[in-house]
N, C-alpha and C positions, 0 to 999 in steps of 0.2 A: 751695605756693609754686613759681613757675617756676624751672627749673634755672639759667637765665641770671642770676637775681638771687642765687642761692645761691653761684655760683662767682665772683662779683665780688671778694670779699675775697681769695680764693685767687689770682686772676689778678693782683692788684696787685703781688705779690712774684715774679711769673713772670719769672725771668731778670734781666738787667742793664738799667738805665735811666739815660740821661744826665739830669742835673738839668734841662736845657732842655726835655726831653720830659715833665716831670712834669705840667704843666697839661693837655696833651693826653690823657695816660693817665687822669687823674682825670676829665676831661670824658666820656670814653668809659664809665668806670665809673659815673658819675652817671647817664648816659643809660640804661644797662641797669637800674640800680636804680629810676629814676624811672618807667620804662615799666610797671612792675608796681604802681605806687602811684597814688593819686588826687590827687597833688600838682598845684599850678598853677605853682609857681616854686621853684627850688632855687638857692641861691647859696653857694658855698664860698669863704671868704676866708682866704688864707694870708699871714701876715706877710712871709715871705721869697720867695714865688713868685707873688704876684698873686692874681687871682680867676677863678673859673669860675662862670658863671650860665646856668641853663636856664630858659626861659620857655615855658609851654605856649601853643600857638595851635591851638585845636580839638583834634584828636587827635594833634598833632605838637608837636615841640619846636624852639625856637631856642636856639642855643649862642653864648655870647659869652665870649671869653677876654681878660683884661687884665693888664698887668704889675703893676698895683696897683689897690686898690679904688677910688681916686679917678678913674682913667681908665676904669672900667667904665661904659659908658653905653649907652642904648638908641637905636639909630639911627632907628627908626620907619619905615624904608622896607622894602617887601616885595621880596625878592630871589628869584632862581631857586632852586627847591627842590633840595636835595642828594639823592643816591640812597640814602643810608644814614647810620648814625651815624658811621662812620669818615670819610666824605666831609665831613660837617658839622664834625667836629672838625678836619680838615685845613684846611677853609676858614676856620674861626675862628682857628686858629693862624697862618695866613698874614696875617690882618688883625685884630690885637688890637683889641677894642672893637666890631668888626663882628658882626652876627648873621646866621646862616644857618638856614633852616628845614629840618627833617627831614620831608620830605613836603610836602603842600600847606599853605598858611597860612590862618588864619581869625582873626577878632577874638577877644580873650580878656578876661577880667575879673580884677581883682586878687584876691589871697588874702584869706580872711576870718580866718585864724588863722596865726600865725607861731610856730614852735618854733625856739629857738636852742640848738644843742649846742656846747659849748666843747671844743676839742681839747686844751686845757691848755698850760701853760708858754709862753703867748704864741705858740703855733703858729698859731692861727687859730680860725675858727668856721664852723659850718654852719647856714644859715638855710633853713628848710623852710616853704613856704607851702601851707596846706591849706584846702580849702573847709569843713572841719569838723575838730574835734580828732581826731588819730589815736589808735588803740588802743596799748597798751603793747607788743604784739608787733611792730607796725610800727616803733615808735620803737627797739626793740632792734636791728632790722636796721640802722638808720642809725647807732646808737651803735657797733655792731661795725665798720661801714665807717669811721667817724670815728677809731676807735682804730687801725685799720690805716693809715689815711691819715696820722695823726700820726707813726707809725713811719716810713712812707715819706718823709715830709717831712724827718724828722731824718736819714735815710740820704742824701737828696739834699743837704741842707745839709753833711753830712760830706764827700760827694763833691766838692762845689764848693770846700769849704775845702781838701781834699787836692790838688785841681788847682792852686789858687792858691799854697799854701804848700809843698807837697812835690813839685810838678811831675808828679804822676800821679793819675789818678782812682781812688780806692779806694772799694769798694762792698761792703756786707754783702749777700750773696746767699743767698736761701732763706727758708723760713718754718717749718722744723721746730721742734719744742719745744726741743731743745738750743740751736738758734741763737737763738730768742726769749729763752731764759734768759740766754744770753751778752749779748744786746742789753740786757736789763734790768740786768745787772751793769754794763755800760758806762754806762748812763744814771744809775745810782745813784752809782757811784764817780767819775764825771766832775766832780761838784760837791764832792768832798772833796780835801783836800791830803795825806791819809795815803798812805803807800807802798803799791804794788800789786805782787804777784808773779803772773805769768802762766806757767803750765807746761803742757806738752803734748808730744806726739810730734813728731818731725821732720816738717816740712811743714805743720803746722797754722798758722793765721793769727795768730801771736803778735804780729808787728810791726804788722799792720793793727789789731788790737784795742788795742794800746798807743797808736797814733795816734788811734784813735776815742775812747779815754778822754780824751785831750787835746783833740781836735777837737770833742767834744760839749759840753765844759764852758766855764766862764768864762775859762779860760786859752788859748783857741783863738788869740787874737791875739798871745800871747807865744811865746817860743822853744820849739821842740821839737827837742831834740838827741839823736841816736841814736849810741851808742857800741857798736862791735863788740868785745865783751869778749875774744874769742879773739885778736884782733890789734889792740888799741886804739892810737889815735894820740893823743899828748899825755899829760898827767898828770891825775890826778883833780882837782887844783886848776883846771886849764884847762877840764875838762869842766863843772865847777860854774860857773865864770865865764861860759862860753858859755850856760848854761841859766838864768842869773839871772832870777827872776820867772816861769819857765816850767817845763817838764818835762824831766827827764833820763831817757832810756830806755836802760837797760843791757841790751843784747841778748846773750843767751848768757852770763848772769852765772855760770853753773856752770863756765864755762871761764876765768874771770878768775883771773889768777895770784895766788897767796897773798900776795905782797908788795903787790899793788894792793888786795887785800881788806883788808889791814891799814891802808892809807892812806886809804881811803874815809871812815872815821869822823872823820878830822881835819877834814873839810869838811861832813859831814852834820849836820843838826839831829837830835838824839836825842829821839824822842817818848817814850822810856822813861827818859830822864835817865840813860842808861848813861854818858854823858860830857857835860860842860858846855860844850865848845867847839862850833864850827861855827855859832854864832848868826848870823854874817854870811851864811850860806847857807840860812837857815831858809825862804826863799821859793822854794826849788827843790823841786819835787815829783818823786819818784823812782818810776819803773815799771821793774821788772826782769822779764826773761823767761828761762826755763830749760827745757831739754829733759830734764834729769835731775831727780830728786826731791831738792830741797835739804835736806830734813830727813834723808834717808838719807845724803847727803854729810856732813852735820854729824856724824852718828853714826859715820861712817867716818873722821872727822878730815880730810876733804878740803875742807871749807868752814868759814868762820868762824862759830862759834855766835853771837857777839855781833852780827855783821852780819845773819845770818839772822833773829834775834829782832827786830831793828830794822826789817827789811823786811816781815815776815810779819804785816801788819795786815789787808790786803784781798787775798785770793788767789782765783784761778780756775784750775781744771783744764779746759783746752779739750778737748772730746770729739773723738776721731778721726773721720775722715770715714765710716768703716764703721758708725758709730753714728748717722749722719744720712742714711740712704738717700733721705729725702724731698727733700733738698737737691741730689741728684745732677743731676736734669734741669735745674733753673734754673742750676746751676753750669756745666753743659755749654753751655747757651745763652749764658751770659755769656762763657765762654772763646772760643767761636766768634766772637761779635761783637767781642771784644777783638782777635782776630787777623784781622779783616777779612772774615769769612765770614757768609753769610746762614744763620742757625740753622735756619730751616724747610727749607732745601735740603739740609742735611747730617745732621740728626738722624733716627734711625730707632728704632723700638721695640727692635730688637735691640741697638743701641748703648747705650740707656739701661738695658735689662735687664742687659746684660753689665757695665756700670759699677756698677750697684747690687749685683751679685753679687761683684765683686772686693773684696778687703780693703784695698787702697790703703795699703801699709806706709809710703809717703812722703806720704800724705794729699794735700792740695791741690796741692803741688808736682808730684807724680806725675800727678795728673789733668790738670793744665795741659799737661804735656809730651805725654801720651798723646793728648789731644784735638787739640792743635795738630799733632802728627805725622800723625794719621789724616786731618785736614782737608786737609793739604798733599799727602799721598801717595795718597789715594784718588782714583778717577776722579770725573767729575761725578755728581751725584745723592747720595742718602743714603748714609751710611757703613754698609755691610752686614757680614755675618759674614765674608765672604771678605777684606775689607779688614782687619778686626780680626785674623784669623788670620795674614795675611801681614805686617802691619806692627807689630803689638803682640801677639804670640802669648801672652806671659805674662799678659795681661789676659783672654784668651779663655776660660780655664777649660775647661768642658765644653760645647761648642756643637754643636748639630745643624745641619749645613750642607746646604741644598738644593743639588742638582747645578747648578741654573741660576745660583747665586751664585758658583760657582767658575770661575776662568779655566782654560783648557786645561792650563796647567802646574801647576795646583793640584789636579787631580782625584785622588781617593784612595778607598780602600775604606771608606766611612763606616760601613757595617754592621759591619765588623770592630771598629771602635773602640767602637761602641754607647754613645755618650755619653748622659748624662742630659739630658732636655729642660729648658730654663729653667722656673722655677717657674710663671710665668704660663701657659705652654703646657700644662703639666700640668692646671691648673685649667680651662683652656679645653676640653680633651678631656673632662674629667669632666662639665662643664656640658653640652656638646653631647650626650654619651652619656646624660645623665640619671642618672648613677651616684651616687645619694644615699649609698651606703655609702662610696665613696671620698672624699666630702665631709664625713664625720661628724666629722673633726677640727676643722672650722671652726665659728665661731659660728653658732647656729641661724638667726639673721636673714640672715647672709651666705650660708649654705647654701640657704635659700629663694630668695634673690636670684639665685644662680647657676643654680639649676634653672629658674627662671622665664626667665632670659636664654637658656638653652640651648634652650628651647621657643619663645620669642617673639622671637628675635633679629632677625627680618625686619621687625618692626613698629617704629614710632617710639616710643621709650621714654625718658621723662624720669627724672631721679633721684627726683623726688617720687613718680611712679607706681611705680617699682621699690621705693622705701622702703615704700610702702603694701602691696605684695605681700609684703615681707619682715617686716612688722609691727615696724619700727624707725623712728626719725626719720631724715630725710635726712642730717643732720649726722653721726649715729652710723654710718649706712651708709657715708658717705664715709670715716670713720675706719677702719671694718672693712676696706674695700677696700685702703687704703694700709698698714694695720698687718699684716694677715694675708696679703694677696696681693702687696703691694709695687707695686701699680698702681692708678690711679684708675678710676672707673666707665666713663667714656667710652672711654678706650683699651682697656679690657678688652672692651667691647662690640664695638669695631672688630676686636679679635683674633678674637672668635668669628665675626664676619661673614666675615673674611678666611679663617679656617679652613674654613668651609663653602664658600667660593668655591673654595678649593684642592681640596676633595673633588669639586666639580662639574667643575672644569677637568680633573681627573685622569680622570674617568669619562665625560665627554661632550665629545668633540672637535668636535662640530658646533654646539653652543650658542654664540651670539655673546657677546662679552665684556659688551656692554651688557645683555643678558638675564641673564647671571650676576650682574652688579652689582645689578640690580633685584631679583632673586630672593632675595638675602641681606640686603636692607635699605638699600642705598645708592641714594639718589634721584638722585645726580649722578655721572656717569661719571668726571669729572675727580677728584672726591673719592675714588672707589673706587681709581682707578689710583695716586694718590699714597699712599693708605693701604696698598695692597697692596705697593708698592715699599718703603715705609718699614718694614713689618713683615717681609716675606719676603726683601727684598734684591734683588729683580728684578721686572720687570713681569709682569702676568698672562699676556701672550702668550709671554714667555720661559719662564715656568713651564710653560705648556702644551706648548711645543715640547720642553722638557727631558724630558717624560714622567714 
């Protein structure tokens, strides 16, 4: 199966997305999936975000976007071909209901067979037109896409709701297993009226999850009232009055004064019948958030046992950021976009690797401050090692800094410090050296893959081809790269190629940069230069001049 099709589901959750961009992203994803199938027509209908339709003409596709299914129509006129999928998507976004061909157009015939996949909970449906019934393996690809699509739609619905009701766009970022489990908790608890307790370290997304539980469910159009329990305004009675019919979010309930803890039961409906009052407030759903362990506080006599028992129906411990390294890269992209920067211009492999290695004691709050500071304070181009060392040294940990990435006032005796290399660089060196012994701690399939990359890095290699050499499935190989190396297959291959380019540049001062790029597997000089700067922190020419 082509790598492009396999990476579609992963790319859907890559960074932050404004809800208005959802049809365009889904259209691009559908194009990539459909290009590897024998489909004649694809239509994705979303209740809240309109429709996307792909229609094959010869070997090419036409794309149509519409704000709703009723306005999706076929124009019937042939238009100038677009230069690629992205151009076709942009053209369709600019003129909803219009169609634009990818490549040349030719007459087409209608499908002989239609499969309808339901996204569930009135999210929408996916209609696939085939010339003949597809096999189960092909359908499983589309089911996986639709499952992720449904989650993405719900995230966009929550974002749009938070913009309208809270005045800021909130977004669940990432696709790590811990985050997907949190999202499942949100979906299940959003349709209940039972109390919820959210606990986690400082800086975890407790407030956003509380808003999501409210915004995902049937109470979304009702009141959502947040109370800062450390310095609350008003009385518990006033809090409940404001939240009538909706949700009362008690933020930092572990800091609520004992006197106010004692007052809350006067207005709460007791699900345990601990008290019989509070019936007039039975329609208020309570979500509480705490940094401390409430059960421990109860044992220490610092929190009301009766109140804790009443709240502790549905509980979630939010995992700290250090346990979610897969979410770092999309979070960094989202933060850069939120602060007005182009993510692709600022992100480097060094930045992501450094962030994944840091423990983030203040979690997302610290990550937000660090990335925003680096984006503002760094010079143009990707954020490199020198920027991290100068502006956020506590995050740098042990970095090996090439001389070319240091400014004149930052030069130092790097060899005396002898810091450890980032983990990815270690595995790159082992792969290039063909050191099977140094790779013995890795999974057998991953070890075979790294040894193959170290020998064939200059060739065009797909994930499917590499998986065949490793004797594992492509999906399992993807998991092995991320879980054991902390980096995906494509970035790792780029690291190997750049590593080999550095060796050539260091030993051959006459070889042209274009020749160096081609010799290590880069077909495009621009791609090589961008990859080199992102990984090394400087251009190939600067690296050569630095010696």
